[in-house]
NUKOLSE-226990 format. One line per 4 residues: number of its first residue (from 1); for each residue x, y, z of C-alpha. Coordinates in nm, 4 decimals, padded with zeros to 6 digits. Layout:
// NUKOLSE-226990
NUM = X Y Z | ...
***
This chain:
// NUKOLSE-226990
1 = -00.0027 -00.0014 -00.0103 | 00.2818 00.2423 00.0848 | 00.4437 00.1751 -00.2496 | 00.1296 00.2822 -00.4292
5 = 00.1099 00.5978 -00.2432 | 00.4725 00.6768 -00.3197 | 00.4232 00.6052 -00.6843 | 00.1081 00.8361 -00.6813
9 = 00.3083 01.1130 -00.5084 | 00.5921 01.0901 -00.7492 | 00.3502 01.0874 -01.0472 | 00.1904 01.4105 -00.9169
13 = 00.5320 01.5678 -00.8491 | 00.6474 01.4717 -01.1896 | 00.3375 01.6336 -01.3574 | 00.3985 01.9545 -01.1495
17 = 00.7609 01.9743 -01.2603 | 00.6778 01.9159 -01.6177 | 00.4029 02.1842 -01.6149 | 00.6609 02.4297 -01.4635
21 = 00.9122 02.3507 -01.7296 | 00.6606 02.3913 -02.0023 | 00.5330 02.7210 -01.8664 | 00.8839 02.8511 -01.8477
25 = 00.9596 02.7367 -02.2024 | 00.6245 02.9023 -02.3280 | 00.7337 03.2272 -02.1474 | 01.0850 03.2190 -02.3050
29 = 00.9358 03.1582 -02.6503 | 00.6801 03.4309 -02.6160 | 00.9566 03.6826 -02.5268 | 01.1717 03.5609 -02.8193
33 = 00.8813 03.5912 -03.0648 | 00.7982 03.9400 -02.9684 | 01.1512 04.0700 -03.0569 | 01.2348 04.1721 -03.4056
37 = 01.4852 03.9499 -03.5742 | 01.8625 04.0478 -03.5855 | 01.8548 04.1848 -03.9480 | 01.5397 04.3813 -03.8718
41 = 01.7039 04.5499 -03.5702 | 01.9933 04.6423 -03.7747 | 01.8057 04.8058 -04.0374 | 01.6011 05.0298 -03.8032
45 = 01.7032 05.3891 -03.7943 | 01.8630 05.4939 -03.4640 | 01.9641 05.1409 -03.3744 | 02.3302 05.2085 -03.4141
49 = 02.3795 05.3785 -03.0808
***
């Protein structure tokens, strides 16, 4: 019985860790997608400061 509880707790913990990792990855990708690409930044006026 104890083994089953341990497996269930580990499964829940694994899910929580995976969700945190996916949320972080999503946030990073959103930040990256909102930035202009490198060539676009270089071609903007005033970006040479």
